[in-house]
C-alpha positions, 0 to 999 in steps of 0.5 A, a space after each residue: 775679079 782677082 788677078 790681073 796678068 802684065 807680061 814686060 817687066 820693062 819701064 811700061 808694064 812694070 809702071 802698070 804693075 805698079 800702078 794697080 797695086 797703088 789700086 788696091 782693087 785685085 787681090 794679085 799682080 803677076 808680072 810676067 818677062 823671059 827675063 825672069 829676075 828682073 820681073 821678080 826683083 821689080 814685083 818685090 819692090 814695088 811688093 816692099 812699097 805696099 806697107 809703106 804706100 798702105 795698098 794689099 796687092 800682092 804682086 808677083 814676078 814670073 817666067 813661067 806662064 803657068 804662074 798667070 793661070 786663071 788671070 780675069 785680064 792681061 796686059 801685053 807691054 812686051 815687045 822690042 823697040 824699034 832700033 837705029 837701022 831696022 826697018 818698019 817691016 823690022 819691027 812688025 815682023 819681031 813685035 807681032 811673032 812675040 804678042 803671037 806667042 805670050 797672046 798663044 801663052 796666055 790663052 793656055 792657062 787663062 779662060 776667056 781673058 780681057 787683052 788689053 795690048 800696048 806693044 806698038 806698032 799698036 794697031 797691028 799688035 792689037 790685032 795679032 793678039 786678037 787672031 792668035 787669041 780666038 777669044 771674041 772682039 769686046 775681049 781684046 783692045 788697046 790702048 792708045 787714046 787713052 794716052 794720046 788723050 791724056 797727052 792733048 789735055 795735060 798739053 792744053 791744061 797748060 795753055 790754059 793753066 786750068 786743073 787737067 781735072 777739068 778738061 775732055 776730050 775724044 781724040 782718035 784713029 791710029 797711034 801716030 802723027 796720023 791720031 785724030 783729036 777733036 777739038 768740037 768735042 774738046 770741054 774745060 768744064 763743059 765751057 767748049 775749049 774753043 770760046 776759051 783759045 786762040 784757034 792757032 794755039 790750039 792747033 799747034 796743041 793739036 800738033 804737038 799732040 799727033 808727035 808726042 811720043 817722038 818729043 819724049 823720045 828725044 828728051 830722054 832718048 827713050 820712049 815713055 813708060 810713066 803716064 801709058 803704065 797709068 793708061 794701061 791701068 785705068 782700062 784695067 780698074 775701069 773694066 773691073 769696077 764694072 764702070 762703063 767709062 768710055 775711053 778711046 780704045 784700039 778696037 774691032 771696027 765692023 762696018 761702024 765710021 764706014 770701015 771694015 776689018 779694021 783696029 782703029 781708035 774709038 770711043 767706046 764704053 768699058 766694063 767687066 765684059 769688056 767692050 760693052 759699046 762701039 760709040 759712033 760720033 757724028 763726025 763732020 767732012 773734014 772730022 771724016 776725011 781725017 779718021 780715013 787718012 788715019 785708017 789707011 795709013 793703018 791698012 798699009 801698016 796691017 798689010 804688010 803684017 799680013 804679007 808675013 809669015 808670022 
Protein backbone atom coordinates (compact mmCIF):
# COMPACT_ATOMS: atom_id res chain seq x y z
CA UNK A 1 0.00 0.00 0.00
CA UNK A 2 1.35 3.35 -1.01
CA UNK A 3 -1.02 6.12 0.00
CA UNK A 4 -2.85 7.18 3.16
CA UNK A 5 -5.10 10.22 3.51
CA UNK A 6 -5.83 11.88 6.85
CA UNK A 7 -8.87 14.17 6.76
CA UNK A 8 -8.74 16.94 9.34
CA UNK A 9 -5.51 18.83 10.06
CA UNK A 10 -6.35 19.62 13.66
CA UNK A 11 -4.26 18.29 16.52
CA UNK A 12 -5.35 14.66 16.16
CA UNK A 13 -5.12 14.53 12.37
CA UNK A 14 -1.76 16.29 12.24
CA UNK A 15 -0.38 13.99 14.94
CA UNK A 16 -1.62 10.92 13.06
CA UNK A 17 0.07 12.13 9.85
CA UNK A 18 3.30 12.90 11.73
CA UNK A 19 3.39 9.50 13.46
CA UNK A 20 2.68 7.74 10.16
CA UNK A 21 5.53 9.59 8.48
CA UNK A 22 7.88 8.49 11.27
CA UNK A 23 6.83 4.85 10.81
CA UNK A 24 8.07 5.15 7.19
CA UNK A 25 5.71 2.43 5.94
CA UNK A 26 3.91 4.24 3.11
CA UNK A 27 5.09 6.31 0.17
CA UNK A 28 2.74 9.25 0.73
CA UNK A 29 0.51 10.76 3.40
CA UNK A 30 -2.03 13.38 2.30
CA UNK A 31 -3.29 15.74 5.01
CA UNK A 32 -6.57 17.36 3.95
CA UNK A 33 -8.50 20.14 5.63
CA UNK A 34 -10.98 22.83 4.57
CA UNK A 35 -8.35 25.20 5.94
CA UNK A 36 -5.96 24.35 3.14
CA UNK A 37 -3.08 26.54 4.27
CA UNK A 38 -3.16 24.96 7.73
CA UNK A 39 -2.96 21.49 6.18
CA UNK A 40 -0.18 22.58 3.83
CA UNK A 41 1.77 24.18 6.67
CA UNK A 42 1.58 21.17 9.00
CA UNK A 43 2.42 18.80 6.16
CA UNK A 44 5.41 20.94 5.14
CA UNK A 45 6.61 21.09 8.74
CA UNK A 46 6.45 17.29 8.97
CA UNK A 47 8.26 16.89 5.63
CA UNK A 48 11.00 19.23 6.84
CA UNK A 49 11.35 16.93 9.86
CA UNK A 50 12.21 14.00 7.57
CA UNK A 51 15.95 14.73 7.19
CA UNK A 52 16.24 15.05 10.98
CA UNK A 53 14.29 11.95 12.01
CA UNK A 54 15.30 10.02 8.91
CA UNK A 55 12.17 8.91 7.08
CA UNK A 56 11.20 8.95 3.40
CA UNK A 57 7.40 9.15 3.53
CA UNK A 58 6.30 12.32 1.75
CA UNK A 59 3.61 14.43 3.45
CA UNK A 60 1.41 16.73 1.37
CA UNK A 61 -1.22 19.20 2.59
CA UNK A 62 -4.31 20.16 0.59
CA UNK A 63 -7.95 21.25 0.60
CA UNK A 64 -8.69 19.47 -2.69
CA UNK A 65 -10.11 15.94 -2.59
CA UNK A 66 -8.63 15.29 -6.03
CA UNK A 67 -5.26 15.06 -4.26
CA UNK A 68 -6.56 12.08 -2.27
CA UNK A 69 -7.17 9.99 -5.41
CA UNK A 70 -5.99 6.41 -5.12
CA UNK A 71 -5.86 6.35 -1.32
CA UNK A 72 -5.64 2.87 0.15
CA UNK A 73 -6.57 3.97 3.67
CA UNK A 74 -8.38 7.09 4.88
CA UNK A 75 -8.42 8.31 8.48
CA UNK A 76 -11.29 10.71 9.23
CA UNK A 77 -10.63 13.05 12.16
CA UNK A 78 -12.73 15.97 10.87
CA UNK A 79 -15.43 17.46 13.07
CA UNK A 80 -15.99 20.03 15.76
CA UNK A 81 -15.64 19.61 19.53
CA UNK A 82 -18.67 20.05 21.75
CA UNK A 83 -18.82 23.72 22.75
CA UNK A 84 -20.46 25.35 25.77
CA UNK A 85 -24.21 25.56 25.27
CA UNK A 86 -24.17 22.97 22.48
CA UNK A 87 -26.51 20.02 22.94
CA UNK A 88 -25.53 16.46 22.17
CA UNK A 89 -28.02 16.51 19.29
CA UNK A 90 -26.37 19.61 17.82
CA UNK A 91 -22.99 17.89 17.96
CA UNK A 92 -24.34 14.74 16.32
CA UNK A 93 -26.04 16.71 13.53
CA UNK A 94 -23.04 18.92 12.77
CA UNK A 95 -20.41 16.19 12.82
CA UNK A 96 -22.57 13.66 10.97
CA UNK A 97 -22.95 16.15 8.11
CA UNK A 98 -19.19 16.68 8.07
CA UNK A 99 -18.38 12.95 8.14
CA UNK A 100 -21.00 12.20 5.46
CA UNK A 101 -19.62 14.88 3.14
CA UNK A 102 -16.02 13.77 3.75
CA UNK A 103 -16.86 10.12 3.06
CA UNK A 104 -18.79 10.88 -0.12
CA UNK A 105 -15.86 12.92 -1.45
CA UNK A 106 -13.34 10.23 -0.50
CA UNK A 107 -15.14 7.41 -2.34
CA UNK A 108 -15.50 9.63 -5.43
CA UNK A 109 -11.73 9.66 -5.78
CA UNK A 110 -10.59 6.33 -4.29
CA UNK A 111 -11.80 2.87 -5.19
CA UNK A 112 -12.69 0.63 -2.24
CA UNK A 113 -10.54 2.33 0.43
CA UNK A 114 -10.40 1.29 4.06
CA UNK A 115 -11.89 4.04 6.25
CA UNK A 116 -10.94 4.57 9.90
CA UNK A 117 -13.20 7.00 11.76
CA UNK A 118 -11.90 9.02 14.70
CA UNK A 119 -14.51 11.83 14.79
CA UNK A 120 -16.86 12.03 17.79
CA UNK A 121 -19.37 10.87 18.91
CA UNK A 122 -17.33 7.94 17.62
CA UNK A 123 -19.82 5.09 17.43
CA UNK A 124 -22.49 7.05 15.54
CA UNK A 125 -19.93 8.81 13.29
CA UNK A 126 -18.64 5.40 12.21
CA UNK A 127 -22.20 4.48 11.28
CA UNK A 128 -22.54 7.74 9.32
CA UNK A 129 -19.36 6.98 7.36
CA UNK A 130 -20.42 3.39 6.72
CA UNK A 131 -23.81 4.43 5.34
CA UNK A 132 -22.30 7.15 3.14
CA UNK A 133 -19.50 4.97 1.79
CA UNK A 134 -21.35 1.99 0.36
CA UNK A 135 -18.35 -0.11 1.41
CA UNK A 136 -18.32 -3.52 3.07
CA UNK A 137 -18.52 -3.46 6.87
CA UNK A 138 -15.02 -4.93 7.07
CA UNK A 139 -13.63 -1.74 5.51
CA UNK A 140 -15.27 0.93 7.70
CA UNK A 141 -14.60 1.00 11.44
CA UNK A 142 -13.73 3.34 14.25
CA UNK A 143 -10.76 4.05 16.48
CA UNK A 144 -11.57 4.26 20.18
CA UNK A 145 -10.70 1.01 21.90
CA UNK A 146 -6.97 1.26 21.21
CA UNK A 147 -6.92 4.71 22.84
CA UNK A 148 -9.07 3.70 25.80
CA UNK A 149 -7.04 0.52 26.30
CA UNK A 150 -3.81 2.52 26.13
CA UNK A 151 -5.03 4.80 28.91
CA UNK A 152 -5.98 1.78 31.02
CA UNK A 153 -2.57 0.18 30.40
CA UNK A 154 -0.74 3.43 31.20
CA UNK A 155 -2.58 3.82 34.52
CA UNK A 156 -1.81 0.21 35.41
CA UNK A 157 1.85 0.64 34.46
CA UNK A 158 2.11 3.59 36.84
CA UNK A 159 0.36 1.76 39.68
CA UNK A 160 2.49 -1.38 39.26
CA UNK A 161 5.73 0.45 38.41
CA UNK A 162 6.26 -1.64 35.27
CA UNK A 163 6.77 -0.85 31.60
CA UNK A 164 3.48 -0.30 29.74
CA UNK A 165 4.90 -2.70 27.14
CA UNK A 166 4.25 -5.55 29.59
CA UNK A 167 0.53 -4.93 29.91
CA UNK A 168 -2.05 -6.52 27.62
CA UNK A 169 -5.72 -5.69 28.01
CA UNK A 170 -9.12 -5.81 26.35
CA UNK A 171 -11.69 -3.06 26.55
CA UNK A 172 -15.10 -3.16 24.90
CA UNK A 173 -18.26 -1.14 24.42
CA UNK A 174 -18.93 2.46 23.47
CA UNK A 175 -16.40 5.26 23.53
CA UNK A 176 -17.42 7.10 26.69
CA UNK A 177 -18.40 6.64 30.30
CA UNK A 178 -20.09 3.29 29.58
CA UNK A 179 -16.98 1.63 28.11
CA UNK A 180 -16.25 -1.83 29.52
CA UNK A 181 -12.68 -2.53 30.72
CA UNK A 182 -12.22 -6.26 31.36
CA UNK A 183 -9.81 -6.96 34.24
CA UNK A 184 -10.33 -10.71 33.67
CA UNK A 185 -8.60 -10.31 30.31
CA UNK A 186 -5.82 -8.03 31.62
CA UNK A 187 -2.33 -9.47 32.07
CA UNK A 188 1.13 -8.21 33.02
CA UNK A 189 3.80 -10.23 31.17
CA UNK A 190 1.27 -13.06 31.08
CA UNK A 191 0.39 -12.78 34.79
CA UNK A 192 -3.27 -12.03 35.57
CA UNK A 193 -3.41 -8.44 36.81
CA UNK A 194 -5.63 -9.50 39.72
CA UNK A 195 -2.60 -11.32 41.20
CA UNK A 196 -0.57 -8.12 41.28
CA UNK A 197 -2.98 -5.40 42.41
CA UNK A 198 -5.77 -5.12 44.97
CA UNK A 199 -9.33 -4.82 43.72
CA UNK A 200 -9.93 -1.36 45.16
CA UNK A 201 -6.97 0.06 43.24
CA UNK A 202 -7.98 -1.82 40.10
CA UNK A 203 -11.57 -0.57 40.35
CA UNK A 204 -10.29 3.00 40.74
CA UNK A 205 -8.15 2.60 37.62
CA UNK A 206 -11.13 1.28 35.68
CA UNK A 207 -13.19 4.31 36.71
CA UNK A 208 -10.34 6.67 35.84
CA UNK A 209 -10.08 5.03 32.41
CA UNK A 210 -13.78 5.62 31.75
CA UNK A 211 -13.27 9.33 32.40
CA UNK A 212 -9.83 9.47 30.78
CA UNK A 213 -10.81 11.87 28.02
CA UNK A 214 -12.55 14.22 30.42
CA UNK A 215 -9.53 14.29 32.72
CA UNK A 216 -7.38 15.59 29.88
CA UNK A 217 -9.95 18.21 28.86
CA UNK A 218 -9.96 19.48 32.45
CA UNK A 219 -6.17 19.69 32.50
CA UNK A 220 -5.64 21.21 29.05
CA UNK A 221 -8.92 22.89 28.21
CA UNK A 222 -9.14 20.80 25.03
CA UNK A 223 -9.25 17.19 23.91
CA UNK A 224 -6.16 14.97 23.77
CA UNK A 225 -4.24 14.49 20.54
CA UNK A 226 -0.91 12.66 20.98
CA UNK A 227 -2.37 9.30 22.04
CA UNK A 228 -5.45 9.48 19.76
CA UNK A 229 -3.33 10.35 16.72
CA UNK A 230 -0.83 7.58 17.51
CA UNK A 231 -3.66 5.07 18.04
CA UNK A 232 -5.11 5.77 14.59
CA UNK A 233 -1.61 5.47 13.08
CA UNK A 234 -1.16 2.09 14.80
CA UNK A 235 -4.30 0.82 13.09
CA UNK A 236 -3.01 2.03 9.72
CA UNK A 237 0.29 0.25 10.35
CA UNK A 238 -1.45 -3.07 11.12
CA UNK A 239 -3.37 -2.80 7.84
CA UNK A 240 -0.41 -1.74 5.69
CA UNK A 241 1.79 -4.52 7.07
CA UNK A 242 -1.07 -7.06 7.04
CA UNK A 243 -0.15 -7.93 10.62
CA UNK A 244 -3.45 -9.50 11.74
CA UNK A 245 -3.10 -7.67 15.04
CA UNK A 246 -5.92 -7.98 17.55
CA UNK A 247 -7.26 -4.58 18.57
CA UNK A 248 -10.51 -3.36 20.08
CA UNK A 249 -12.22 -1.41 17.29
CA UNK A 250 -15.65 0.09 16.73
CA UNK A 251 -17.22 -2.41 14.33
CA UNK A 252 -20.66 -3.28 13.00
CA UNK A 253 -22.26 -6.12 14.96
CA UNK A 254 -24.75 -8.40 13.23
CA UNK A 255 -25.65 -10.92 15.90
CA UNK A 256 -22.29 -11.10 17.68
CA UNK A 257 -22.63 -10.76 21.46
CA UNK A 258 -26.41 -10.92 20.89
CA UNK A 259 -26.38 -7.43 19.39
CA UNK A 260 -27.56 -6.28 15.98
CA UNK A 261 -27.20 -3.21 13.74
CA UNK A 262 -24.92 -1.33 16.08
CA UNK A 263 -21.36 -0.07 15.87
CA UNK A 264 -19.62 -0.98 19.12
CA UNK A 265 -16.10 -1.56 20.40
CA UNK A 266 -15.12 -5.24 20.20
CA UNK A 267 -11.86 -7.14 19.59
CA UNK A 268 -11.07 -7.68 15.93
CA UNK A 269 -8.24 -9.07 13.82
CA UNK A 270 -6.90 -6.23 11.65
CA UNK A 271 -5.02 -6.82 8.39
CA UNK A 272 -4.72 -5.73 4.77
CA UNK A 273 -8.45 -6.19 4.08
CA UNK A 274 -9.52 -4.29 7.18
CA UNK A 275 -11.37 -6.39 9.72
CA UNK A 276 -10.46 -10.00 8.91
CA UNK A 277 -12.27 -11.44 11.93
CA UNK A 278 -14.55 -10.20 14.68
CA UNK A 279 -13.67 -12.04 17.89
CA UNK A 280 -16.40 -13.11 20.32
CA UNK A 281 -15.17 -13.47 23.89
CA UNK A 282 -16.95 -15.72 26.36
CA UNK A 283 -18.12 -13.00 28.70
CA UNK A 284 -19.51 -13.80 32.12
CA UNK A 285 -22.91 -12.51 33.25
CA UNK A 286 -21.53 -9.33 34.86
CA UNK A 287 -19.47 -8.48 31.77
CA UNK A 288 -22.46 -9.14 29.49
CA UNK A 289 -24.59 -6.80 31.59
CA UNK A 290 -21.98 -4.04 31.33
CA UNK A 291 -21.68 -4.54 27.55
CA UNK A 292 -25.45 -4.51 27.09
CA UNK A 293 -25.68 -1.31 29.14
CA UNK A 294 -23.02 0.29 26.96
CA UNK A 295 -24.83 -0.89 23.82
CA UNK A 296 -28.10 0.63 25.08
CA UNK A 297 -26.38 3.97 25.56
CA UNK A 298 -24.88 3.86 22.06
CA UNK A 299 -28.24 2.80 20.59
CA UNK A 300 -29.90 5.86 22.11
CA UNK A 301 -27.38 8.10 20.33
CA UNK A 302 -27.86 6.18 17.07
CA UNK A 303 -31.64 6.63 17.39
CA UNK A 304 -31.11 10.40 17.60
CA UNK A 305 -28.94 10.26 14.47
CA UNK A 306 -31.46 8.13 12.54
CA UNK A 307 -34.21 10.62 13.38
CA UNK A 308 -32.29 13.43 11.69
CA UNK A 309 -32.25 14.44 8.06
CA UNK A 310 -28.54 14.52 7.32
